[in-house]
C-alpha positions as CSV (number, residue, x, y, z in Angstrom):
1,X,6.1,20.3,-11.3
2,X,8.7,21.9,-9.0
3,X,11.3,19.8,-7.4
4,X,9.7,18.1,-4.4
5,X,11.3,18.0,-1.1
6,X,11.6,14.8,0.4
7,X,14.9,15.5,2.5
8,X,13.1,15.5,5.9
9,X,16.1,14.4,7.9
10,X,18.7,16.9,6.3
11,X,18.4,20.5,5.2
12,X,21.1,21.3,2.5
13,X,23.4,24.2,3.1
14,X,22.6,27.5,1.2
15,X,24.6,28.5,-1.7
16,X,26.7,31.8,-2.0
17,X,25.8,33.8,-5.2
18,X,29.3,32.8,-6.6
19,X,28.2,29.1,-6.1
20,X,24.9,29.5,-7.5
21,X,26.3,31.4,-10.6
22,X,28.6,28.3,-11.4
23,X,25.7,25.9,-10.9
24,X,23.3,27.9,-13.3
25,X,26.1,28.6,-15.9
26,X,25.2,32.6,-15.6
27,X,27.2,35.4,-14.4
28,X,26.7,36.9,-10.6
29,X,25.8,40.2,-12.0
30,X,22.8,38.6,-13.9
31,X,21.5,37.0,-10.8
32,X,21.8,40.5,-9.0
33,X,20.1,42.0,-11.9
34,X,17.1,39.4,-11.7
35,X,16.7,40.1,-8.4
36,X,17.0,44.0,-8.3
37,X,14.7,44.4,-11.3
38,X,12.1,41.5,-11.1
39,X,12.3,40.4,-7.5
40,X,13.6,36.8,-8.5
41,X,16.0,36.2,-5.7
42,X,16.4,34.8,-1.9
43,X,13.2,34.5,-0.6
44,X,14.9,35.8,3.0
45,X,17.6,37.9,3.3
46,X,18.7,39.9,6.6
47,X,19.6,43.4,5.8
48,X,23.4,43.9,5.7
49,X,24.0,40.5,5.3
50,X,25.4,38.4,2.2
51,X,23.0,36.7,-0.2
52,X,22.4,32.9,0.7
53,X,20.2,30.7,-1.6
54,X,17.9,28.1,-0.2
55,X,17.2,24.7,-2.5
56,X,13.8,26.7,-3.1
57,X,15.5,29.9,-4.1
58,X,17.9,27.7,-6.3
59,X,14.9,26.0,-8.0
60,X,13.3,29.3,-8.7
61,X,16.2,30.6,-10.5
62,X,16.8,27.1,-12.3
63,X,13.3,27.9,-13.7
64,X,14.4,31.4,-14.8
65,X,17.2,30.3,-16.5
66,X,15.4,27.6,-18.3
67,X,12.8,29.9,-19.5
68,X,15.2,32.7,-20.5
69,X,17.2,30.2,-22.6
70,X,13.9,29.1,-24.5
71,X,13.6,32.5,-25.8
72,X,11.4,34.0,-23.0
73,X,12.4,37.6,-21.8
74,X,13.6,38.0,-18.5
75,X,10.7,40.1,-17.6
76,X,8.0,37.8,-18.9
77,X,9.6,34.7,-17.3
78,X,9.9,36.3,-14.0
79,X,6.2,37.2,-14.2
80,X,5.5,33.4,-15.0
81,X,7.5,32.3,-11.9
82,X,5.7,34.9,-9.8
83,X,2.1,33.9,-11.0
84,X,2.9,30.3,-10.8
85,X,4.0,30.6,-6.8
86,X,1.0,32.6,-6.1
87,X,-1.2,30.0,-7.8
88,X,0.6,27.3,-6.0
89,X,0.4,29.0,-2.6
90,X,-3.2,29.8,-3.2
91,X,-4.4,26.4,-4.2
92,X,-2.5,24.6,-1.3
93,X,-4.1,26.9,1.3
94,X,-7.7,25.4,0.4
95,X,-6.5,21.7,-0.1
96,X,-7.7,19.5,2.9
97,X,-8.1,15.9,3.7
98,X,-12.0,16.0,3.4
99,X,-11.5,17.6,-0.2
100,X,-9.5,14.8,-1.5
101,X,-11.8,12.2,-0.1
102,X,-14.8,14.2,-1.6
103,X,-13.1,14.7,-5.0
104,X,-12.4,10.8,-4.9
105,X,-15.9,9.8,-4.1
106,X,-17.1,12.0,-7.0
107,X,-14.9,10.2,-9.3
108,X,-12.9,13.2,-10.0
109,X,-9.5,12.0,-10.9
110,X,-8.2,15.2,-12.4
111,X,-8.8,17.1,-9.4
112,X,-7.4,14.4,-6.7
113,X,-4.3,14.2,-9.0
114,X,-4.0,18.0,-9.5
115,X,-4.3,18.4,-5.6
116,X,-1.6,15.8,-4.7
117,X,0.8,17.3,-7.2
118,X,0.4,20.7,-5.5
119,X,1.0,19.0,-2.0
120,X,4.0,16.9,-3.0
121,X,5.6,19.8,-4.9
122,X,5.4,22.2,-1.7
123,X,5.2,19.7,1.2
124,X,7.2,16.8,0.2
125,X,6.1,13.1,-0.5
126,X,6.6,11.7,3.0
127,X,4.8,14.8,4.9
128,X,1.8,14.5,2.2
129,X,1.6,11.0,2.8
130,X,1.6,11.4,6.5
131,X,-1.0,14.6,6.4
132,X,-3.1,14.0,3.3
133,X,-2.9,10.6,1.6
134,X,-2.9,8.3,4.6
135,X,-5.8,9.9,6.4
136,X,-7.9,10.4,3.0
137,X,-7.5,6.7,2.6
138,X,-8.4,5.8,5.9
139,X,-11.7,7.9,5.5
140,X,-12.7,6.0,2.5
141,X,-13.6,2.9,4.6
142,X,-17.1,2.5,5.8
143,X,-18.8,5.1,3.3
144,X,-22.4,6.1,4.5
145,X,-24.8,3.9,2.3
146,X,-21.6,2.1,0.6
147,X,-19.8,3.2,-2.6
148,X,-21.8,3.1,-5.9
149,X,-20.7,0.4,-8.2
150,X,-17.8,2.0,-10.6
151,X,-17.0,4.4,-7.9
152,X,-13.6,3.4,-6.0
153,X,-12.3,6.4,-4.1
154,X,-9.4,4.4,-2.4
155,X,-8.4,3.0,-5.9
156,X,-8.7,6.5,-7.3
157,X,-6.2,8.1,-4.4
158,X,-3.8,5.3,-4.9
159,X,-3.8,5.7,-8.8
160,X,-3.4,9.5,-8.5
161,X,-0.7,8.8,-5.9
162,X,1.2,6.6,-8.0
163,X,0.9,8.9,-11.1
164,X,2.2,11.9,-9.1
165,X,5.0,10.1,-7.4
166,X,6.1,8.9,-11.1
167,X,6.9,12.4,-11.8
168,X,9.3,12.5,-8.6
169,X,10.9,9.2,-9.4
170,X,11.8,10.5,-12.8
171,X,13.5,13.4,-11.0
172,X,15.5,11.4,-8.5
173,X,18.4,10.4,-10.3
174,X,19.2,14.3,-11.1
175,X,18.4,15.2,-7.7
176,X,20.8,12.5,-6.3
177,X,23.8,13.6,-8.2
178,X,26.6,14.0,-5.5
179,X,25.0,12.6,-2.5
180,X,26.9,9.8,-0.6
181,X,27.1,6.4,-2.0
182,X,24.7,3.6,-0.5
183,X,24.1,0.2,-0.7
184,X,21.2,-1.2,-2.7
185,X,17.6,-2.0,-1.0
186,X,15.1,-4.4,-1.7
187,X,11.4,-3.5,-0.5
188,X,9.1,-6.4,-0.1
189,X,5.4,-6.1,0.3
190,X,1.8,-7.5,-0.2
191,X,-0.8,-6.4,-2.5
192,X,-2.3,-4.2,0.2
193,X,0.9,-2.4,1.1
194,X,2.3,-1.7,-2.7
195,X,1.6,1.8,-2.3
196,X,3.3,2.1,0.9
197,X,6.1,0.4,-0.7
198,X,6.3,2.8,-3.8
199,X,6.5,5.8,-1.5
200,X,9.4,4.3,0.5
201,X,11.1,3.7,-2.4
202,X,10.8,6.8,-4.2
203,X,11.8,8.7,-1.2
204,X,15.0,6.6,-1.0
205,X,15.8,7.1,-4.7
206,X,15.5,10.8,-4.2
207,X,18.2,10.5,-1.8
208,X,20.5,8.5,-3.9
209,X,19.6,5.0,-2.5
210,X,18.7,2.5,-5.4
211,X,15.5,0.4,-4.3
212,X,13.6,-2.1,-6.0
213,X,10.2,-3.3,-5.0
214,X,9.0,-6.9,-4.9
215,X,5.4,-7.5,-4.6
216,X,4.6,-11.1,-3.3
217,X,1.4,-13.5,-3.2
218,X,0.5,-14.3,0.5
219,X,-0.2,-17.9,1.3
220,X,-3.8,-16.7,2.5
221,X,-4.6,-15.5,-1.0
222,X,-3.0,-18.5,-2.8
223,X,-3.1,-21.9,-1.3
224,X,-0.3,-22.9,-3.8
225,X,1.8,-20.5,-2.5
226,X,3.8,-21.5,0.8
227,X,6.1,-19.5,3.1
228,X,9.0,-21.4,2.2
229,X,8.3,-20.4,-1.4
230,X,8.0,-16.6,-0.5
231,X,11.5,-16.8,1.6
232,X,13.2,-18.4,-1.5
233,X,12.0,-15.9,-4.0
234,X,12.9,-13.0,-1.4
235,X,16.5,-14.5,-1.1
236,X,16.8,-14.8,-5.1
237,X,15.9,-11.3,-5.8
238,X,18.0,-10.0,-2.7
239,X,21.1,-11.9,-4.3
240,X,20.3,-10.7,-7.8
241,X,19.8,-7.1,-6.8
242,X,22.9,-7.4,-4.4
243,X,20.9,-5.6,-2.0
244,X,22.5,-5.5,1.6
245,X,19.2,-3.9,3.2
246,X,16.0,-5.6,3.1
247,X,12.6,-3.8,3.7
248,X,9.5,-5.7,4.6
249,X,6.0,-3.8,4.7
250,X,2.5,-5.0,5.1
251,X,1.4,-8.6,6.5
252,X,4.4,-10.5,5.8
253,X,6.1,-8.8,9.0
254,X,4.0,-10.9,11.5
255,X,4.9,-14.1,9.5
256,X,7.5,-15.7,12.0
257,X,8.6,-18.1,9.1
258,X,9.1,-15.8,6.5
259,X,11.0,-13.2,8.8
260,X,13.3,-16.2,10.3
261,X,13.6,-17.6,7.0
262,X,15.0,-14.3,5.3
263,X,17.1,-13.0,8.2
264,X,20.5,-14.1,7.1
265,X,22.4,-12.2,9.7
266,X,24.7,-10.7,6.9
267,X,22.2,-8.0,5.9
268,X,20.2,-5.2,7.5
269,X,16.4,-6.2,8.0
270,X,13.7,-3.3,8.6
271,X,10.2,-4.3,9.4
272,X,7.7,-1.7,9.0
273,X,4.6,-2.3,11.1
274,X,2.1,-0.3,13.1
275,X,0.9,-3.1,15.4
276,X,2.6,-6.6,15.4
277,X,5.9,-7.8,13.8
278,X,7.3,-11.2,14.1
279,X,9.9,-11.7,16.9
280,X,11.8,-14.3,15.1
281,X,14.3,-11.7,14.1
282,X,15.3,-10.0,17.4
283,X,18.1,-8.1,15.4
284,X,16.1,-6.6,13.1
285,X,15.1,-2.9,12.8
286,X,11.3,-2.4,14.0
287,X,9.6,0.8,12.7
288,X,6.0,2.2,12.8
289,X,5.8,4.9,10.3
290,X,7.3,5.3,6.5
291,X,9.4,8.6,7.3
292,X,11.2,6.7,10.2
293,X,11.8,3.7,7.8
294,X,13.1,6.1,5.0
295,X,15.4,7.9,7.4
296,X,16.7,4.6,9.4
297,X,17.0,2.8,6.1
298,X,19.3,5.8,4.5
299,X,21.7,5.8,7.5
300,X,21.6,1.8,7.4
301,X,22.5,1.9,3.6
302,X,25.3,4.7,3.8
303,X,26.9,3.1,6.6
304,X,26.8,-0.1,4.6
305,X,28.6,1.7,1.6
306,X,31.4,3.0,4.1
307,X,32.3,-0.3,5.4
308,X,32.4,-1.8,1.8
309,X,34.8,0.8,0.6
C-alpha cells in the first residue's frame, strides 16, 4: 500500500534533487536519467524551474529504488509503477459511499477492504473517514426490510477499516522519524466508539505521537461497574502510560462524574462529542470531529513536550 497521507494540518516541504539523492542512496544523475528515460520524476515541474520533489514524488522514487535493488530492470520497474498509479486512479474514481454500503450488504469483505485500501492510500485516513467510512456506516442503519441473519454490514465495514488502518499503523514509526517530540496520549472509549478511537490513535502515531487506547465498560452495560471504578482505571492507565493528554470519545464525555473525576488539572483533557459534553470540566477542550481532535491533540502534545524539555 502506498504511504498514506494523514498530515492534514501540515504540508512537508519539497526536496531538492540533492536532498532526494542522499535520502534514496542513489546519485542525482540516476534520478535525472529515470525521469528522462522512463518518466519517473516530479509530477509537477514548471519550465525553467529547478526540480522539487513532493512527498508523493519521493514515495514513487522510493518504490523505484526498491524494485531496482530487488533485481527488476529500471524499465520494468518504471512500467510497474506507472501501471500501479493508473490502476489506483481509475479504481478510485469509481468508488462511492453507495458502493461501500452495497458491497457490505452483499457480504463482500474483499471488495470493501480493497476499496478502503485504495481510498486511504490516495486520500489519507482522516479524509477517507469523513467522506466515505463514516457516511457508509450511517447508511447501514435502518436497512429496507432489515438485514439478513449472518449479514452485518456495519460490522463488516468496521473490520475492513481496522484491517486497512493496521497497515497504516505498521508504517507509522518509520514515517514519524525526525518529527518533533510529543507527550504521550491515552484515548478512552466505549465499545460503540472503539473504531473512532483507533482512527484517532493511528493518525496521532503517524505524526509521531505515542498513543494508547483504553476501551471501558459503561455502567449502563454492566451494573457491577460504577463511575468511580471507571475513573480509577483511567487514572491508573494514565499514570502507567505517563500520558499528559487524555482524549475521551463516546458516551463517557456526557458523564459528569467521570469527566470531573479524571480532570486533574495537570494534564490536557480533550472531549470528542458531536452533541452534548459534560460541563464538569470547564477547562477541557471540546471538539466535534476526529480531524479537529487529531490536529488539536498534536498541538497540545508537542507544546507539552517543549515545556517539559
